[in-house]
LUMDRENGU-266042 format. One record per residue (C-alpha): x, y negated, z negated. Coordinates in steps of 0.05 Angstrom, whole numbers. Layout:
% LUMDRENGU-266042
+--------+--------+--------+
|     xx |     yy |     zz |
+--------+--------+--------+
|      X |      Y |      Z |
...
+--------+--------+--------+
This chain:
% LUMDRENGU-266042
+--------+--------+--------+
|     xx |     yy |     zz |
+--------+--------+--------+
|   1465 |  -2010 |  -2423 |
|   1519 |  -2064 |  -2396 |
|   1589 |  -2031 |  -2387 |
|   1651 |  -2055 |  -2426 |
|   1694 |  -2104 |  -2392 |
|   1757 |  -2121 |  -2397 |
|   1771 |  -2184 |  -2359 |
|   1845 |  -2220 |  -2356 |
|   1866 |  -2284 |  -2322 |
|   1917 |  -2282 |  -2258 |
|   1901 |  -2357 |  -2247 |
|   1858 |  -2416 |  -2272 |
|   1816 |  -2399 |  -2222 |
|   1820 |  -2323 |  -2213 |
|   1799 |  -2271 |  -2260 |
|   1800 |  -2190 |  -2261 |
|   1745 |  -2152 |  -2296 |
|   1759 |  -2079 |  -2312 |
|   1706 |  -2031 |  -2330 |
|   1727 |  -1998 |  -2397 |
|   1705 |  -1940 |  -2447 |
|   1722 |  -1984 |  -2505 |
|   1786 |  -2002 |  -2545 |
|   1813 |  -1942 |  -2573 |
|   1859 |  -1987 |  -2625 |
|   1877 |  -2062 |  -2641 |
|   1920 |  -2088 |  -2695 |
|   1955 |  -2154 |  -2708 |
|   2030 |  -2142 |  -2720 |
|   2075 |  -2204 |  -2738 |
|   2085 |  -2223 |  -2669 |
|   2030 |  -2209 |  -2626 |
|   1954 |  -2183 |  -2619 |
|   1965 |  -2106 |  -2599 |
|   1908 |  -2063 |  -2565 |
|   1895 |  -1998 |  -2525 |
|   1839 |  -2003 |  -2476 |
|   1811 |  -1937 |  -2439 |
|   1799 |  -1962 |  -2372 |
|   1763 |  -1921 |  -2323 |
|   1803 |  -1936 |  -2266 |
|   1870 |  -1948 |  -2300 |
|   1868 |  -1900 |  -2355 |
|   1892 |  -1928 |  -2416 |
|   1931 |  -1991 |  -2422 |
|   1972 |  -2023 |  -2470 |
|   1953 |  -2096 |  -2478 |
|   1996 |  -2146 |  -2513 |
|   1959 |  -2219 |  -2530 |
|   1906 |  -2203 |  -2479 |
|   1954 |  -2193 |  -2426 |
|   1964 |  -2114 |  -2394 |
|   2031 |  -2095 |  -2413 |
|   2025 |  -2025 |  -2372 |
|   1976 |  -1973 |  -2356 |
|   1970 |  -1904 |  -2350 |
|   1962 |  -1903 |  -2271 |
|   2020 |  -1949 |  -2253 |
|   2066 |  -1962 |  -2298 |
|   2114 |  -1917 |  -2264 |
|   2119 |  -1966 |  -2209 |
|   2144 |  -2020 |  -2251 |
|   2190 |  -1972 |  -2298 |
|   2225 |  -1944 |  -2242 |
|   2235 |  -2013 |  -2200 |
|   2263 |  -2048 |  -2262 |
|   2313 |  -1986 |  -2277 |
|   2328 |  -1950 |  -2210 |
|   2343 |  -2009 |  -2174 |
|   2400 |  -2040 |  -2204 |
|   2427 |  -1969 |  -2226 |
|   2425 |  -1934 |  -2165 |
|   2468 |  -2003 |  -2141 |
|   2520 |  -1996 |  -2200 |
|   2578 |  -1938 |  -2182 |
|   2581 |  -1908 |  -2243 |
|   2532 |  -1942 |  -2299 |
|   2550 |  -1912 |  -2370 |
|   2527 |  -1964 |  -2423 |
|   2454 |  -1992 |  -2414 |
|   2418 |  -2049 |  -2460 |
|   2346 |  -2045 |  -2451 |
|   2319 |  -2114 |  -2482 |
|   2241 |  -2099 |  -2505 |
|   2222 |  -2039 |  -2476 |
|   2186 |  -2014 |  -2537 |
|   2135 |  -1962 |  -2504 |
|   2197 |  -1922 |  -2479 |
|   2178 |  -1929 |  -2405 |
|   2244 |  -1960 |  -2386 |
|   2284 |  -1915 |  -2428 |
|   2249 |  -1850 |  -2391 |
|   2274 |  -1873 |  -2323 |
|   2346 |  -1888 |  -2346 |
|   2363 |  -1823 |  -2385 |
|   2350 |  -1783 |  -2315 |
|   2414 |  -1808 |  -2293 |
|   2460 |  -1760 |  -2311 |
|   2530 |  -1801 |  -2323 |
|   2498 |  -1848 |  -2370 |
|   2525 |  -1838 |  -2439 |
|   2488 |  -1894 |  -2488 |
|   2426 |  -1937 |  -2485 |
|   2416 |  -1980 |  -2539 |
|   2338 |  -2007 |  -2538 |
|   2326 |  -2072 |  -2576 |
|   2251 |  -2089 |  -2585 |
|   2230 |  -2138 |  -2629 |
|   2160 |  -2105 |  -2653 |
|   2165 |  -2043 |  -2687 |
|   2094 |  -2035 |  -2686 |
|   2094 |  -2029 |  -2609 |
|   2129 |  -1969 |  -2617 |
|   2084 |  -1935 |  -2663 |
|   2033 |  -1949 |  -2625 |
|   2061 |  -1923 |  -2555 |
|   2087 |  -1860 |  -2590 |
|   2018 |  -1852 |  -2611 |
|   1976 |  -1864 |  -2548 |
|   2022 |  -1869 |  -2498 |
|   2067 |  -1804 |  -2521 |
|   2100 |  -1786 |  -2441 |
|   2127 |  -1858 |  -2446 |
|   2152 |  -1863 |  -2518 |
|   2183 |  -1793 |  -2530 |
|   2245 |  -1818 |  -2488 |
|   2251 |  -1865 |  -2548 |
|   2277 |  -1800 |  -2584 |
|   2327 |  -1783 |  -2530 |
|   2397 |  -1770 |  -2560 |
|   2426 |  -1815 |  -2522 |
|   2382 |  -1874 |  -2539 |
|   2390 |  -1914 |  -2603 |
|   2332 |  -1962 |  -2619 |
|   2343 |  -2026 |  -2655 |
|   2282 |  -2058 |  -2687 |
|   2305 |  -2137 |  -2678 |
|   2314 |  -2201 |  -2639 |
|   2353 |  -2186 |  -2575 |
|   2376 |  -2260 |  -2584 |
|   2409 |  -2248 |  -2637 |
|   2435 |  -2178 |  -2616 |
|   2462 |  -2198 |  -2566 |
|   2496 |  -2265 |  -2598 |
|   2523 |  -2212 |  -2648 |
|   2542 |  -2161 |  -2608 |
|   2616 |  -2135 |  -2584 |
|   2589 |  -2073 |  -2546 |
|   2595 |  -2087 |  -2461 |
|   2549 |  -2051 |  -2419 |
|   2548 |  -2039 |  -2345 |
|   2470 |  -2051 |  -2335 |
|   2421 |  -2097 |  -2372 |
|   2345 |  -2086 |  -2366 |
|   2306 |  -2137 |  -2390 |
|   2238 |  -2102 |  -2403 |
|   2201 |  -2171 |  -2442 |
|   2130 |  -2187 |  -2443 |
|   2120 |  -2258 |  -2394 |
|   2157 |  -2319 |  -2413 |
|   2081 |  -2348 |  -2428 |
|   2081 |  -2303 |  -2495 |
|   2115 |  -2338 |  -2550 |
|   2158 |  -2290 |  -2574 |
|   2191 |  -2277 |  -2504 |
|   2206 |  -2349 |  -2486 |
|   2273 |  -2346 |  -2518 |
|   2292 |  -2294 |  -2461 |
|   2273 |  -2338 |  -2406 |
|   2329 |  -2388 |  -2423 |
|   2397 |  -2402 |  -2399 |
|   2437 |  -2388 |  -2466 |
|   2400 |  -2324 |  -2467 |
|   2427 |  -2306 |  -2393 |
|   2497 |  -2337 |  -2407 |
|   2499 |  -2275 |  -2467 |
|   2477 |  -2227 |  -2418 |
|   2528 |  -2259 |  -2373 |
|   2585 |  -2245 |  -2431 |
|   2560 |  -2181 |  -2457 |
|   2564 |  -2148 |  -2384 |
|   2627 |  -2104 |  -2360 |
|   2665 |  -2134 |  -2296 |
|   2616 |  -2095 |  -2243 |
|   2557 |  -2102 |  -2289 |
|   2480 |  -2116 |  -2271 |
|   2429 |  -2144 |  -2308 |
|   2350 |  -2131 |  -2277 |
|   2292 |  -2170 |  -2303 |
|   2219 |  -2174 |  -2291 |
|   2203 |  -2251 |  -2269 |
|   2125 |  -2249 |  -2264 |
|   2078 |  -2260 |  -2206 |
|   2107 |  -2292 |  -2150 |
|   2046 |  -2311 |  -2118 |
|   2001 |  -2339 |  -2161 |
|   2060 |  -2363 |  -2209 |
|   2111 |  -2387 |  -2163 |
|   2132 |  -2451 |  -2203 |
|   2138 |  -2401 |  -2267 |
|   2186 |  -2357 |  -2233 |
|   2228 |  -2407 |  -2198 |
|   2234 |  -2437 |  -2260 |
|   2260 |  -2373 |  -2282 |
|   2306 |  -2355 |  -2219 |
|   2337 |  -2414 |  -2211 |
|   2367 |  -2408 |  -2287 |
|   2383 |  -2342 |  -2271 |
|   2422 |  -2369 |  -2206 |
|   2460 |  -2421 |  -2248 |
|   2489 |  -2363 |  -2292 |
|   2502 |  -2299 |  -2243 |
|   2545 |  -2310 |  -2173 |
|   2496 |  -2258 |  -2150 |
|   2419 |  -2272 |  -2156 |
|   2365 |  -2239 |  -2115 |
|   2287 |  -2232 |  -2119 |
|   2260 |  -2165 |  -2103 |
|   2183 |  -2137 |  -2104 |
|   2134 |  -2086 |  -2112 |
|   2060 |  -2072 |  -2122 |
|   2040 |  -2065 |  -2190 |
|   1963 |  -2068 |  -2189 |
|   1941 |  -2073 |  -2256 |
|   1984 |  -2133 |  -2263 |
|   1966 |  -2183 |  -2198 |
|   1941 |  -2183 |  -2134 |
|   2007 |  -2186 |  -2098 |
|   2071 |  -2156 |  -2096 |
|   2096 |  -2165 |  -2176 |
|   2171 |  -2194 |  -2182 |
|   2235 |  -2168 |  -2210 |
|   2308 |  -2212 |  -2202 |
|   2370 |  -2166 |  -2194 |
|   2435 |  -2209 |  -2220 |
|   2507 |  -2193 |  -2219 |
|   2575 |  -2217 |  -2223 |
|   2603 |  -2178 |  -2155 |
|   2545 |  -2133 |  -2143 |
|   2500 |  -2140 |  -2077 |
|   2447 |  -2094 |  -2084 |
|   2439 |  -2085 |  -2010 |
|   2512 |  -2074 |  -1991 |
|   2538 |  -2039 |  -2052 |
|   2503 |  -1980 |  -2069 |
|   2505 |  -1913 |  -2097 |
|   2446 |  -1877 |  -2071 |
|   2485 |  -1808 |  -2056 |
|   2466 |  -1792 |  -2127 |
|   2398 |  -1802 |  -2100 |
|   2377 |  -1724 |  -2088 |
|   2317 |  -1677 |  -2088 |
|   2333 |  -1663 |  -2157 |
|   2325 |  -1728 |  -2179 |
|   2251 |  -1742 |  -2199 |
|   2206 |  -1806 |  -2176 |
|   2143 |  -1825 |  -2160 |
|   2153 |  -1888 |  -2127 |
|   2219 |  -1907 |  -2116 |
|   2268 |  -1881 |  -2063 |
|   2322 |  -1904 |  -2031 |
|   2280 |  -1934 |  -1975 |
|   2238 |  -1964 |  -2021 |
|   2307 |  -1996 |  -2055 |
|   2326 |  -2038 |  -1989 |
|   2260 |  -2060 |  -1975 |
|   2244 |  -2084 |  -2035 |
|   2288 |  -2138 |  -2019 |
|   2252 |  -2162 |  -1962 |
|   2212 |  -2216 |  -1974 |
|   2160 |  -2252 |  -1926 |
|   2177 |  -2313 |  -1896 |
|   2146 |  -2369 |  -1943 |
|   2174 |  -2332 |  -1997 |
|   2251 |  -2332 |  -1977 |
|   2242 |  -2408 |  -1966 |
|   2228 |  -2410 |  -2042 |
|   2283 |  -2359 |  -2065 |
+--------+--------+--------+
């Protein structure tokens, strides 16, 4: 019997195939096709419009690096905005920081939340944390209308090639984020595969640099996403991610599986061919 195979594109000439037991869930929301696939090596996978959003095996790398790099760079983060993140993984990491007072999570697709609560409860239970307020709405509208300001904004969206996320990778949206940040505010965002999608990531990064006084790229290995380190952006008004650190808050009681102070610093060390690009 031939195995079930999940096949996804990294570039027009590179495809990855994962052997799977089958599809646990498949539905079409108002925004995207949502699937939960049971793979043999990566466990359950949340797949949105055919693109892996997370897997049980390596989601912690992505969520820890998106959340903890900016949070441990800020001297006193209290008010947090998460854009996207309906699976709950980023919220799970943010609530680990004891000084956090409020987390606003804005997810456009309520069905992502429902599916995550059913199939990824260890992530999604963070959405019910008393500090987390969930808004099912378009983040573009939320940031236009909100009068709140935030110490850290985390953009946990799907890739810019996905239709419903395109507006989250524009200069007007980044300007709205800048206006919603406090004076020492930080924005962090996933920006994609810097190896196989270099031009796409450069386009996103150039828009961030046009808006934020400080803009840096950092990386982490997320094997289910791509074969090379995955790219994140660190942006702020004044804070530099290697100079202005609050790593004294990272002690033995703070539990992570990937992130630590050494990883924090090393993530900003780019190979020479990427240093020239970014």
